[in-house]
DRENFI-536273 format. One record per residue: residue number from 0; x, y, z of N, C-alpha, C, O in turn. Coordinates in Angstrom, 3 decimals, decimal comma. Layout:
N
<atom num="NUM" n_xx="X" n_yy="Y" n_zz="Z" ca_xx="X" ca_yy="Y" ca_zz="Z" c_xx="X" c_yy="Y" c_zz="Z" o_xx="X" o_yy="Y" o_zz="Z"/>
...
//
This chain:
77
<atom num="0" n_xx="-16,388" n_yy="15,358" n_zz="-8,066" ca_xx="-15,671" ca_yy="15,785" ca_zz="-6,884" c_xx="-16,146" c_yy="17,169" c_zz="-6,465" o_xx="-16,475" o_yy="18,020" o_zz="-7,291"/>
<atom num="1" n_xx="-16,167" n_yy="17,357" n_zz="-5,175" ca_xx="-16,621" ca_yy="18,610" ca_zz="-4,603" c_xx="-15,775" c_yy="19,791" c_zz="-5,062" o_xx="-16,301" o_yy="20,875" o_zz="-5,312"/>
<atom num="2" n_xx="-14,465" n_yy="19,582" n_zz="-5,174" ca_xx="-13,572" ca_yy="20,681" ca_zz="-5,503" c_xx="-13,814" c_yy="21,222" c_zz="-6,913" o_xx="-13,406" o_yy="22,342" o_zz="-7,223"/>
<atom num="3" n_xx="-14,455" n_yy="20,459" n_zz="-7,744" ca_xx="-14,671" ca_yy="20,888" ca_zz="-9,126" c_xx="-16,050" c_yy="21,504" c_zz="-9,341" o_xx="-16,532" o_yy="21,556" o_zz="-10,472"/>
<atom num="4" n_xx="-16,681" n_yy="21,962" n_zz="-8,289" ca_xx="-17,989" ca_yy="22,577" ca_zz="-8,450" c_xx="-17,845" c_yy="23,969" c_zz="-9,059" o_xx="-16,758" o_yy="24,545" o_zz="-9,072"/>
<atom num="5" n_xx="-18,919" n_yy="24,479" n_zz="-9,546" ca_xx="-18,919" ca_yy="25,816" ca_zz="-10,148" c_xx="-18,520" c_yy="26,859" c_zz="-9,112" o_xx="-17,769" o_yy="27,784" o_zz="-9,424"/>
<atom num="6" n_xx="-19,006" n_yy="26,725" n_zz="-7,897" ca_xx="-18,681" ca_yy="27,685" ca_zz="-6,842" c_xx="-17,183" c_yy="27,715" c_zz="-6,589" o_xx="-16,592" o_yy="28,790" o_zz="-6,483"/>
<atom num="7" n_xx="-16,566" n_yy="26,549" n_zz="-6,492" ca_xx="-15,119" ca_yy="26,485" ca_zz="-6,262" c_xx="-14,373" c_yy="27,125" c_zz="-7,430" o_xx="-13,373" o_yy="27,812" o_zz="-7,226"/>
<atom num="8" n_xx="-14,844" n_yy="26,908" n_zz="-8,625" ca_xx="-14,220" ca_yy="27,494" ca_zz="-9,807" c_xx="-14,292" c_yy="29,010" c_zz="-9,751" o_xx="-13,298" o_yy="29,689" o_zz="-10,007"/>
<atom num="9" n_xx="-15,444" n_yy="29,540" n_zz="-9,422" ca_xx="-15,622" ca_yy="30,990" ca_zz="-9,348" c_xx="-14,723" c_yy="31,575" c_zz="-8,262" o_xx="-14,089" o_yy="32,608" o_zz="-8,476"/>
<atom num="10" n_xx="-14,662" n_yy="30,925" n_zz="-7,099" ca_xx="-13,822" ca_yy="31,415" ca_zz="-6,006" c_xx="-12,344" c_yy="31,393" c_zz="-6,392" o_xx="-11,614" o_yy="32,342" o_zz="-6,107"/>
<atom num="11" n_xx="-11,907" n_yy="30,329" n_zz="-7,030" ca_xx="-10,502" ca_yy="30,220" ca_zz="-7,434" c_xx="-10,162" c_yy="31,262" c_zz="-8,487" o_xx="-9,094" o_yy="31,870" o_zz="-8,432"/>
<atom num="12" n_xx="-11,044" n_yy="31,473" n_zz="-9,433" ca_xx="-10,799" ca_yy="32,473" ca_zz="-10,468" c_xx="-10,793" c_yy="33,886" c_zz="-9,876" o_xx="-10,011" o_yy="34,736" o_zz="-10,302"/>
<atom num="13" n_xx="-11,656" n_yy="34,130" n_zz="-8,905" ca_xx="-11,689" ca_yy="35,433" ca_zz="-8,234" c_xx="-10,363" c_yy="35,685" c_zz="-7,512" o_xx="-9,793" o_yy="36,771" o_zz="-7,605"/>
<atom num="14" n_xx="-9,882" n_yy="34,672" n_zz="-6,793" ca_xx="-8,599" ca_yy="34,797" ca_zz="-6,087" c_xx="-7,477" c_yy="35,075" c_zz="-7,077" o_xx="-6,607" o_yy="35,908" o_zz="-6,820"/>
<atom num="15" n_xx="-7,495" n_yy="34,385" n_zz="-8,198" ca_xx="-6,464" ca_yy="34,577" ca_zz="-9,214" c_xx="-6,532" c_yy="35,992" c_zz="-9,800" o_xx="-5,499" o_yy="36,634" o_zz="-9,989"/>
<atom num="16" n_xx="-7,716" n_yy="36,465" n_zz="-10,080" ca_xx="-7,885" ca_yy="37,819" ca_zz="-10,639" c_xx="-7,436" c_yy="38,901" c_zz="-9,663" o_xx="-6,969" o_yy="39,962" o_zz="-10,078"/>
<atom num="17" n_xx="-7,575" n_yy="38,632" n_zz="-8,377" ca_xx="-7,166" ca_yy="39,587" ca_zz="-7,340" c_xx="-5,705" c_yy="39,389" c_zz="-6,939" o_xx="-5,223" o_yy="40,022" o_zz="-6,000"/>
<atom num="18" n_xx="-4,996" n_yy="38,499" n_zz="-7,663" ca_xx="-3,592" ca_yy="38,195" ca_zz="-7,401" c_xx="-3,359" c_yy="37,678" c_zz="-5,981" o_xx="-2,341" o_yy="37,977" o_zz="-5,357"/>
<atom num="19" n_xx="-4,309" n_yy="36,909" n_zz="-5,490" ca_xx="-4,171" ca_yy="36,273" ca_zz="-4,178" c_xx="-3,472" c_yy="34,934" c_zz="-4,357" o_xx="-3,695" o_yy="34,226" o_zz="-5,339"/>
<atom num="20" n_xx="-2,631" n_yy="34,603" n_zz="-3,403" ca_xx="-1,940" ca_yy="33,325" ca_zz="-3,476" c_xx="-2,920" c_yy="32,185" c_zz="-3,232" o_xx="-3,846" o_yy="32,296" o_zz="-2,428"/>
<atom num="21" n_xx="-2,696" n_yy="31,104" n_zz="-3,937" ca_xx="-3,507" ca_yy="29,905" ca_zz="-3,770" c_xx="-2,613" c_yy="28,844" c_zz="-3,155" o_xx="-1,557" o_yy="28,524" o_zz="-3,700"/>
<atom num="22" n_xx="-3,031" n_yy="28,302" n_zz="-2,030" ca_xx="-2,293" ca_yy="27,229" ca_zz="-1,364" c_xx="-3,143" c_yy="25,970" c_zz="-1,475" o_xx="-4,090" o_yy="25,783" o_zz="-0,712"/>
<atom num="23" n_xx="-2,800" n_yy="25,112" n_zz="-2,427" ca_xx="-3,616" ca_yy="23,908" ca_zz="-2,621" c_xx="-3,385" c_yy="22,884" c_zz="-1,507" o_xx="-2,257" o_yy="22,672" o_zz="-1,062"/>
<atom num="24" n_xx="-4,462" n_yy="22,263" n_zz="-1,075" ca_xx="-4,417" ca_yy="21,207" ca_zz="-0,067" c_xx="-4,768" c_yy="19,896" c_zz="-0,753" o_xx="-5,732" o_yy="19,824" o_zz="-1,514"/>
<atom num="25" n_xx="-3,993" n_yy="18,873" n_zz="-0,485" ca_xx="-4,174" ca_yy="17,573" ca_zz="-1,144" c_xx="-4,677" c_yy="16,564" c_zz="-0,113" o_xx="-3,962" o_yy="16,241" o_zz="0,836"/>
<atom num="26" n_xx="-5,910" n_yy="16,064" n_zz="-0,292" ca_xx="-6,531" ca_yy="15,155" ca_zz="0,663" c_xx="-6,701" c_yy="13,734" c_zz="0,145" o_xx="-6,941" o_yy="12,820" o_zz="0,935"/>
<atom num="27" n_xx="-6,582" n_yy="13,526" n_zz="-1,160" ca_xx="-6,787" ca_yy="12,196" ca_zz="-1,738" c_xx="-5,598" c_yy="11,813" c_zz="-2,604" o_xx="-5,222" o_yy="12,551" o_zz="-3,515"/>
<atom num="28" n_xx="-5,004" n_yy="10,654" n_zz="-2,317" ca_xx="-3,860" ca_yy="10,189" ca_zz="-3,101" c_xx="-4,180" c_yy="10,079" c_zz="-4,589" o_xx="-3,333" o_yy="10,367" o_zz="-5,434"/>
<atom num="29" n_xx="-5,387" n_yy="9,666" n_zz="-4,898" ca_xx="-5,739" ca_yy="9,388" ca_zz="-6,288" c_xx="-6,156" c_yy="10,636" c_zz="-7,075" o_xx="-6,405" o_yy="10,543" o_zz="-8,277"/>
<atom num="30" n_xx="-6,235" n_yy="11,797" n_zz="-6,424" ca_xx="-6,709" ca_yy="13,003" ca_zz="-7,105" c_xx="-5,557" c_yy="13,756" c_zz="-7,742" o_xx="-4,536" o_yy="14,011" o_zz="-7,104"/>
<atom num="31" n_xx="-5,730" n_yy="14,104" n_zz="-8,998" ca_xx="-4,784" ca_yy="14,966" ca_zz="-9,713" c_xx="-5,600" c_yy="16,060" c_zz="-10,398" o_xx="-6,496" o_yy="15,756" o_zz="-11,186"/>
<atom num="32" n_xx="-5,304" n_yy="17,330" n_zz="-10,109" ca_xx="-6,103" ca_yy="18,410" ca_zz="-10,695" c_xx="-5,946" c_yy="18,482" c_zz="-12,208" o_xx="-4,854" o_yy="18,303" o_zz="-12,749"/>
<atom num="33" n_xx="-7,053" n_yy="18,745" n_zz="-12,868" ca_xx="-7,062" ca_yy="18,897" ca_zz="-14,321" c_xx="-7,823" c_yy="20,168" c_zz="-14,677" o_xx="-8,431" o_yy="20,798" o_zz="-13,812"/>
<atom num="34" n_xx="-7,786" n_yy="20,532" n_zz="-15,929" ca_xx="-8,558" ca_yy="21,685" ca_zz="-16,395" c_xx="-8,172" c_yy="22,964" c_zz="-15,689" o_xx="-6,991" o_yy="23,218" o_zz="-15,455"/>
<atom num="35" n_xx="-9,168" n_yy="23,775" n_zz="-15,347" ca_xx="-8,926" ca_yy="25,072" ca_zz="-14,724" c_xx="-8,186" c_yy="24,936" c_zz="-13,407" o_xx="-7,342" o_yy="25,771" o_zz="-13,082"/>
<atom num="36" n_xx="-8,493" n_yy="23,884" n_zz="-12,638" ca_xx="-7,833" ca_yy="23,709" ca_zz="-11,346" c_xx="-6,359" c_yy="23,361" c_zz="-11,529" o_xx="-5,504" o_yy="23,844" o_zz="-10,786"/>
<atom num="37" n_xx="-6,070" n_yy="22,538" n_zz="-12,503" ca_xx="-4,684" ca_yy="22,195" ca_zz="-12,802" c_xx="-3,874" c_yy="23,405" c_zz="-13,223" o_xx="-2,707" o_yy="23,541" o_zz="-12,854"/>
<atom num="38" n_xx="-4,498" n_yy="24,288" n_zz="-13,998" ca_xx="-3,817" ca_yy="25,500" ca_zz="-14,464" c_xx="-3,536" c_yy="26,439" c_zz="-13,289" o_xx="-2,426" o_yy="26,952" o_zz="-13,157"/>
<atom num="39" n_xx="-4,541" n_yy="26,663" n_zz="-12,436" ca_xx="-4,363" ca_yy="27,573" ca_zz="-11,305" c_xx="-3,346" c_yy="27,063" c_zz="-10,288" o_xx="-2,662" o_yy="27,853" o_zz="-9,638"/>
<atom num="40" n_xx="-3,250" n_yy="25,749" n_zz="-10,153" ca_xx="-2,358" ca_yy="25,168" ca_zz="-9,136" c_xx="-1,004" c_yy="24,751" c_zz="-9,690" o_xx="-0,158" o_yy="24,259" o_zz="-8,944"/>
<atom num="41" n_xx="-0,790" n_yy="24,937" n_zz="-10,967" ca_xx="0,480" ca_yy="24,524" ca_zz="-11,585" c_xx="1,643" c_yy="25,220" c_zz="-10,895" o_xx="1,646" o_yy="26,442" o_zz="-10,746"/>
<atom num="42" n_xx="2,607" n_yy="24,452" n_zz="-10,485" ca_xx="3,799" ca_yy="24,993" ca_zz="-9,851" c_xx="3,637" c_yy="25,331" c_zz="-8,380" o_xx="4,609" o_yy="25,712" o_zz="-7,728"/>
<atom num="43" n_xx="2,438" n_yy="25,200" n_zz="-7,848" ca_xx="2,214" ca_yy="25,511" ca_zz="-6,431" c_xx="2,692" c_yy="24,355" c_zz="-5,554" o_xx="2,689" o_yy="23,197" o_zz="-5,971"/>
<atom num="44" n_xx="3,097" n_yy="24,690" n_zz="-4,346" ca_xx="3,518" ca_yy="23,679" ca_zz="-3,379" c_xx="2,287" c_yy="23,206" c_zz="-2,612" o_xx="1,699" o_yy="23,959" o_zz="-1,836"/>
<atom num="45" n_xx="1,908" n_yy="21,964" n_zz="-2,836" ca_xx="0,740" ca_yy="21,396" ca_zz="-2,168" c_xx="1,064" c_yy="21,061" c_zz="-0,722" o_xx="2,183" o_yy="20,665" o_zz="-0,398"/>
<atom num="46" n_xx="0,076" n_yy="21,222" n_zz="0,137" ca_xx="0,178" ca_yy="20,730" ca_zz="1,508" c_xx="-0,568" c_yy="19,403" c_zz="1,524" o_xx="-1,769" o_yy="19,346" o_zz="1,257"/>
<atom num="47" n_xx="0,152" n_yy="18,351" n_zz="1,839" ca_xx="-0,396" ca_yy="16,990" ca_zz="1,800" c_xx="-1,137" c_yy="16,656" c_zz="3,096" o_xx="-0,594" o_yy="16,815" o_zz="4,189"/>
<atom num="48" n_xx="-2,357" n_yy="16,202" n_zz="2,965" ca_xx="-3,133" ca_yy="15,736" ca_zz="4,112" c_xx="-3,656" c_yy="14,323" c_zz="3,870" o_xx="-4,675" o_yy="13,931" o_zz="4,440"/>
<atom num="49" n_xx="-2,966" n_yy="13,563" n_zz="3,032" ca_xx="-3,402" ca_yy="12,207" ca_zz="2,701" c_xx="-3,072" c_yy="11,210" c_zz="3,808" o_xx="-3,757" o_yy="10,198" o_zz="3,956"/>
<atom num="50" n_xx="-2,042" n_yy="11,487" n_zz="4,575" ca_xx="-1,594" ca_yy="10,563" ca_zz="5,623" c_xx="-1,942" c_yy="11,130" c_zz="6,993" o_xx="-1,310" o_yy="12,086" o_zz="7,444"/>
<atom num="51" n_xx="-2,946" n_yy="10,549" n_zz="7,667" ca_xx="-3,346" ca_yy="11,062" ca_zz="8,982" c_xx="-2,209" c_yy="11,038" c_zz="10,008" o_xx="-2,221" o_yy="11,810" o_zz="10,967"/>
<atom num="52" n_xx="-1,242" n_yy="10,164" n_zz="9,809" ca_xx="-0,111" ca_yy="10,063" ca_zz="10,737" c_xx="0,758" c_yy="11,331" c_zz="10,706" o_xx="1,468" o_yy="11,621" o_zz="11,668"/>
<atom num="53" n_xx="0,698" n_yy="12,073" n_zz="9,612" ca_xx="1,531" ca_yy="13,268" ca_zz="9,446" c_xx="0,733" c_yy="14,561" c_zz="9,588" o_xx="1,172" o_yy="15,624" o_zz="9,147"/>
<atom num="54" n_xx="-0,438" n_yy="14,462" n_zz="10,202" ca_xx="-1,327" ca_yy="15,618" ca_zz="10,285" c_xx="-0,664" c_yy="16,826" c_zz="10,948" o_xx="-0,743" o_yy="17,936" o_zz="10,420"/>
<atom num="55" n_xx="-0,013" n_yy="16,628" n_zz="12,095" ca_xx="0,602" ca_yy="17,751" ca_zz="12,804" c_xx="1,691" c_yy="18,423" c_zz="11,969" o_xx="1,767" o_yy="19,650" o_zz="11,916"/>
<atom num="56" n_xx="2,531" n_yy="17,621" n_zz="11,319" ca_xx="3,573" ca_yy="18,188" ca_zz="10,460" c_xx="2,968" c_yy="18,969" c_zz="9,301" o_xx="3,466" o_yy="20,034" o_zz="8,935"/>
<atom num="57" n_xx="1,896" n_yy="18,437" n_zz="8,728" ca_xx="1,250" ca_yy="19,098" ca_zz="7,599" c_xx="0,557" c_yy="20,387" c_zz="8,025" o_xx="0,548" o_yy="21,365" o_zz="7,278"/>
<atom num="58" n_xx="-0,021" n_yy="20,389" n_zz="9,222" ca_xx="-0,631" ca_yy="21,625" ca_zz="9,737" c_xx="0,442" c_yy="22,689" c_zz="9,947" o_xx="0,213" o_yy="23,868" o_zz="9,675"/>
<atom num="59" n_xx="1,601" n_yy="22,279" n_zz="10,427" ca_xx="2,707" ca_yy="23,213" ca_zz="10,602" c_xx="3,137" c_yy="23,783" c_zz="9,246" o_xx="3,392" o_yy="24,981" o_zz="9,123"/>
<atom num="60" n_xx="3,214" n_yy="22,923" n_zz="8,239" ca_xx="3,572" ca_yy="23,375" ca_zz="6,890" c_xx="2,528" c_yy="24,355" c_zz="6,359" o_xx="2,884" o_yy="25,371" o_zz="5,764"/>
<atom num="61" n_xx="1,246" n_yy="24,063" n_zz="6,567" ca_xx="0,182" ca_yy="24,964" ca_zz="6,123" c_xx="0,282" c_yy="26,308" c_zz="6,838" o_xx="0,159" o_yy="27,362" o_zz="6,213"/>
<atom num="62" n_xx="0,506" n_yy="26,267" n_zz="8,144" ca_xx="0,651" ca_yy="27,505" ca_zz="8,918" c_xx="1,802" c_yy="28,346" c_zz="8,355" o_xx="1,666" o_yy="29,558" o_zz="8,186"/>
<atom num="63" n_xx="2,927" n_yy="27,699" n_zz="8,069" ca_xx="4,094" ca_yy="28,409" ca_zz="7,542" c_xx="3,786" c_yy="29,038" c_zz="6,186" o_xx="4,156" o_yy="30,185" o_zz="5,932"/>
<atom num="64" n_xx="3,111" n_yy="28,292" n_zz="5,319" ca_xx="2,763" ca_yy="28,852" ca_zz="4,006" c_xx="1,811" c_yy="30,036" c_zz="4,144" o_xx="1,963" o_yy="31,037" o_zz="3,444"/>
<atom num="65" n_xx="0,833" n_yy="29,931" n_zz="5,037" ca_xx="-0,105" ca_yy="31,029" ca_zz="5,260" c_xx="0,617" c_yy="32,253" c_zz="5,820" o_xx="0,386" o_yy="33,374" o_zz="5,366"/>
<atom num="66" n_xx="1,486" n_yy="32,041" n_zz="6,799" ca_xx="2,241" ca_yy="33,142" ca_zz="7,395" c_xx="3,125" c_yy="33,812" c_zz="6,349" o_xx="3,185" o_yy="35,040" o_zz="6,282"/>
<atom num="67" n_xx="3,810" n_yy="33,014" n_zz="5,533" ca_xx="4,665" ca_yy="33,579" ca_zz="4,479" c_xx="3,842" c_yy="34,397" c_zz="3,480" o_xx="4,277" o_yy="35,458" o_zz="3,034"/>
<atom num="68" n_xx="2,650" n_yy="33,900" n_zz="3,131" ca_xx="1,776" ca_yy="34,621" ca_zz="2,191" c_xx="1,329" c_yy="35,954" c_zz="2,791" o_xx="1,304" o_yy="36,970" o_zz="2,098"/>
<atom num="69" n_xx="0,978" n_yy="35,951" n_zz="4,072" ca_xx="0,568" ca_yy="37,205" ca_zz="4,747" c_xx="1,739" c_yy="38,177" c_zz="4,796" o_xx="1,576" o_yy="39,370" o_zz="4,542"/>
<atom num="70" n_xx="2,915" n_yy="37,665" n_zz="5,123" ca_xx="4,102" ca_yy="38,530" ca_zz="5,179" c_xx="4,393" c_yy="39,150" c_zz="3,815" o_xx="4,718" o_yy="40,334" o_zz="3,734"/>
<atom num="71" n_xx="4,280" n_yy="38,365" n_zz="2,743" ca_xx="4,510" ca_yy="38,914" ca_zz="1,394" c_xx="3,467" c_yy="39,978" c_zz="1,059" o_xx="3,779" o_yy="40,982" o_zz="0,418"/>
<atom num="72" n_xx="2,234" n_yy="39,754" n_zz="1,492" ca_xx="1,165" ca_yy="40,733" ca_zz="1,246" c_xx="1,459" c_yy="42,038" c_zz="1,964" o_xx="1,270" o_yy="43,119" o_zz="1,407"/>
<atom num="73" n_xx="1,925" n_yy="41,934" n_zz="3,214" ca_xx="2,239" ca_yy="43,138" ca_zz="3,979" c_xx="3,406" c_yy="43,904" c_zz="3,360" o_xx="3,407" o_yy="45,135" o_zz="3,368"/>
<atom num="74" n_xx="4,396" n_yy="43,194" n_zz="2,827" ca_xx="5,535" ca_yy="43,843" ca_zz="2,199" c_xx="5,134" c_yy="44,563" c_zz="0,913" o_xx="5,721" o_yy="45,582" o_zz="0,549"/>
<atom num="75" n_xx="4,123" n_yy="44,015" n_zz="0,231" ca_xx="3,668" ca_yy="44,604" ca_zz="-1,030" c_xx="2,776" c_yy="45,806" c_zz="-0,846" o_xx="2,513" o_yy="46,524" o_zz="-1,811"/>
<atom num="76" n_xx="2,301" n_yy="46,051" n_zz="0,362" ca_xx="1,372" ca_yy="47,177" ca_zz="0,612" c_xx="2,089" c_yy="48,506" c_zz="0,663" o_xx="1,454" o_yy="49,542" o_zz="0,863"/>
//
């Protein structure tokens, strides 16, 4: 899987080391994160994109999570 490439691993670990929030996106029903990806995403609220019929609702959810993350970052500065 593309998400398990070395580059993705390095980027995810960098984000974690910098205490950046990770917002996992779920595109395949059959995919379940394991190993390093499972550890980094444990307890995170996934944004589901498996059902094309719910794309607009899911984009709204992603926007809200991104906005909330930015707001928390601004409060921490």
